[in-house]
N, C-alpha and C positions, 0 to 999 in steps of 0.2 A: 257734255254737251252730246244730247244722242243724236244720231242720225235719220231717224225715220221718228216724222211726229203724229199726231191726230190732225187731221185735215189736208195732209200732202196728198199729192198724185202722184203714185208709184205706178211701177211696170213689174210684173213676176218674170223673173230671169230663169227659173228653173221649176221643174216637174211639170204636173199635168196641167195646169192652168199657165204655160209659158207663153208670154206675148199679151196675155191680158192685160188692161189697166184699170186702175178704180183709184177711188181715195179711200185714205185711211179711215175708219169710224174708230178705233180703241187700238191703245198698245198697251202692253204690259212690258214693261222694260227689266223687271225681274227673271221673267223666263225669256226676252228676248225675242217674242211673237207679236203681231199686228194682225187684227181681222179688216180685210180689205173687202170693200162693196164689191159684190159681183162676182168674187173670187172663192174659190175653194169651199163650194156649196156640199154639204154632208144631210143626209137623210136622219132626222130624229123622231121617235117614236112618242108621240104626244097622248098621255091621259088627259080624260076629259076633267077638269076642274071648274068652279065657281067663276073662276076668272075667266077661262077659255073653254066652254062647253062642247067645242068640238075636238073630237078627238080623233088621232089619224096620224098619217105621217106627213111630218114638215119637212121643207129645205129650209136650212140655215148656213148661214159662213162660219167657217172655222176657222181658227188663227191660221197664219202662215209664219213660218219665222224670218226675222228678218234680214238673215242671209241672202234670202232667194229674194229680196226685194231690192228696186232701183227708183232714186227718186227721180220725176221726170222735170225736165228743166223747161221753163216756159221759153226762152229765149233759142234752145237747140232743137226743143220738141223731142229728146230723147232721152232715156234713163241715163241718167250720170251720176258719178261717185260726189261727194260732197266734201267741201274743207271747210275748216274754222277759220274767218278773217275778223280781225278787230277793227272798228271804225274808230276813227279818232275821237269820238267820245268816250272810248273805253268799250262800247258794247260788243258782243260776239253775234254773229250771225253767220250762218251756212251760205257757202257760194258754188257754185258750178264749177268744176276742176276744169272743166273744157273752157267754158267761155268767161267765166269770173261774175256770174250774172246771181244777184242774191235771190236765195230762195224764201218766198213767204212761207207762211203758214196753210195756203191755201194757193198753192203755183195751181 
C-alpha cells in the first residue's frame, strides 16, 4: 500500500516550496513522485501546434518526490505520517499516526 495517493491533501516539507499545501493530481509510484496542484512550477517553452496555436512560455506543475510530502490529517490539520490498520472486515486503510483518524482519498 502506498503512502501518497491521487486526491490526497499534502504539504511540502522540504525544498523551494516548503510549507505549501495542495491536492495530489497524479502519482508515479515507479519513480516515487507526485504532481501536486500549485506546487513546483516550471517554465516550459511551448511550440505552436494545431491543438494549441498560441506559442510561448507556459508555467506548469512538475513532479515532487514523495519523500518531500506529508499527508494532511483532517482532524489534526497538520502534515502527519501514516500507518496501515486492518479493520474488522479485513480491509486495510491508512490512518494518522498521531490521532488514529482514518485517511480517506480526498482528506
